[in-house]
N, C-alpha and C positions, 0 to 999 in steps of 0.2 A: 486948017483943021476947023471944022465947024462943030459946035456943040449942038446936039439935038435936044429938043424939048422933052422933058419926061412925059411918058405916056400916062393916061388916066390910071392904068393898072399900077404903075410905079408910084404915082402919087398916093393912091389908096394904100399900097403896101407900107410906104414910109409913114403915112398918117396912123396906120394901125400900130406900127412899131413904136412911134412916139407916144401913142395912147397907152400901150403896154408898159413902156418905161415909166411914164408918169404914174400909172397905177401901182407898179412895183415900188416906186419911190414913196408914194403916199402910204402904202401899207407898211413899209419899213419905218417911216416916221411915226406912224400910229403905234407900232410895236415898241419903238423906243420910248414914246410918251407913256404908254401903259407900264413899261418896265420901270421908268423913273417914278411914276406915281406909286407903284407898289413899294418901291424902295423908300420913298418919302413916308408912306403910311407905316411901314415897318419901323422906321427910325423914330417915329412919333409914338407908336403904340407898344414897342417891344418892352416887355417886363413892366407893363402898366396894368392896373386892375381894370377889368371890363365893367365893374360895378361902379366904382367911384373915381377911377383915374389915378389912384395912389400908386406908389412904387411897389413892385413885387420883389420879394427876396426868396431865394431858395432855402428851404429848411428840410431836414431829413426826418421823415416819419416812418417808422418801421422799416428802415433801410431804403426807403424810396424818397428821392428828391421831389418835393412838391413846391408849388409857388404859393406864398402867403403875402397878403396885402399888409403893408405897414400902417395903413390908415384905417381900414374898416375890419381888419382881421379876416377877410374872406380867404378861402382856400381854393386854389385852381389847379386842376390836374391836366397834364399833357396826355396825348394819345397813349393808351396802354397802361398808364399809371393806376387807374381804377382797377383794372384786371389784376395787376401785381398786388395791390392792396387786398383784393378779394382772396387771393391764393386759390387753393383747390377746394375749399369748403363750399359745397353747392348750396346749402340752405342759409348762408349768411345774409345779413342785411345788404351788404355791399353787392353780393351776387344778384340780389333782387333789383338793385338800382341799375346794375349793368344790363340786366335783361330788359328793364324798362326802356333804357336808351337805345339798346340794340334792336328792339322790336321783337325779341324772342318770346 
């Protein structure tokens, strides 16, 4: 039984396959690194004041849980909380602020 030497076409095929496997592996590793970096950033920044880095605590204001900094007394709102505070009153100061940020 004699083994035949791979043809040029076969060599090219396997080279392409190896290159694709390497590319997929590299992309998978990149995605894992990005996910790990996001997790690290979240663990460092979660419930930290973006202004001074102090700890944020949840406080209830008008029935809405908002985040307040224990160091600088800054108040931070999550998505949708400003709209809840504005209620349905169209001419309120808060409604004006919402419109400013939403570009209305």
